[in-house]
Structure formats: C-alpha cells, structure tokens
Steps between C-alpha positions, in 0.01 A plus 500: 500500500636837401585755766549233765877544510658559834843622602731221613837672460631851446852625442572840652740750337770420758490131402294375797262218407166514684278191510124512561220258589125544495212563263496781248476834670590361844853379433722526804880506528643169623869529409765746384831388350788746489794490258748440787321173591289629790147360504216651708178310580167664582162396644172684531218646297534743212663827610565352845779259406750480781858377490530160670839367388818610321756259358840661442752389234741340750228283654388708798121506550314763707141456620268792569176571688277805503270698277601641162770767533543415871665158463776407741757221503409216738748233387818474294632164380860468379633237257720348774189413706513794745156650574457845657168604663390862537224681687366849463181697497349625177678810379800443729834341425540130564731370769686171509362271773624150412753323280483128425837367388536208262653283778181536709622770738247780567615848605266760656542878484349805672509872435375770270519461122859538385629482858414142590710352782670192378424170662272551795465123499622203300335160466702206372367193317573282805262715708767698688435870561754776536426857605732795579480411870580141408797616294632703794454198731672278247797739476518508881497119522769470231714756684464307829589172331809658345603643838456159665700332225778757539501445879508122457781521243701722731450269800575192290815661361622573852430140611679355197797727546522402868474129411770530235724684740449235769594232249832676452532599864503865404306795634172620351668746259745258346508413133423132555229475231737660252758225573257250354444717192144582605366837608249533780246635248522175299411302814170686538 
C-alpha cells in the first residue's frame, strides 16, 4: 500500500546513523551509531526516548536510568570484568558507591561525587571483610608480630652465642661461632 512507508534508519550530516522502530508517524529512536564506534541505545515512546545504554569502542558499557535529558549513569562494565556502580539523584552528578572486581572482590565507597573516599569496606570472595578500622588493626597486629620476632631473634642469638662460647670455654663476647665458619645470624 502506498504511503505506508516508515522511517527505519536515517543518516545525519555528521555521519551518525539513527535507527527507528514503530509504525508510520510514531517511529521512535532505538539506537544511534557514531563513526568512532560508540553505540547508544534508547527506550521509551516517541519524543520521550531516554538513553539506557552506551557501548564504547574499547568494550566499556555504561547503563543509565532517568527520564529523557535527565539520564544518569548507574553502572559501568569494563571489558576485564570490573563493574562499577553509581548512585545519584536526578539532575545531580553520580557518585561511585561500589566496584566489583573480576576476582570476586567487592569494594565500597562513600563521599560526594568526584570526592569519593576509597575503600570504606572490602569484601573478598571467601567472605572475609576488611574496613579501614580493620586495616589499622591488621597493621598493628603485624607490627606486634614483627616486634616479637625481633625480640625472639635477639634472645635466641644471645643464647646461641653463649652456648658457642661455652663450647670453646670462652666468654660471651668471644668469636667462637666464627671459628666454626658460622655467624650467629646463620644459626637463627
């Protein structure tokens, strides 16, 4: 039937290809392809199409929510499997709240958009949690263990030196271990 044609694709002067779906007169934009490889996907009724997803040439994909002209990024997926999650009110900048790494680790963030504090909490695939307080405790425990090991090494070195000296009948500061070609440090 004549006059029943509908628009399915249009090429804009800048080279952007725009794809449409719908009946004649109510075609709506569903996709835009740019010459650099970027592809944008849209949903919604005629004149209310909103951006829902963008695929970038290097494989990154961003997902959007919100009304037309007020869309905001809610998720970004990277080719290496990393997924970033964002929150934000309509009309305001998004802020990073969570990152899921490809190894299963999940990192949580707080703060204003653009000034997010890194790693308020980390969750590991084995179920372990780590927070800034936990990191400080962990550093404290490691420091105490190192101090104990240093104390034990020092005490053990003194005992070994004394034993070596007794074997030679010398005083505690003699060079008995050296006579055997072994330093006290090697005995530890």
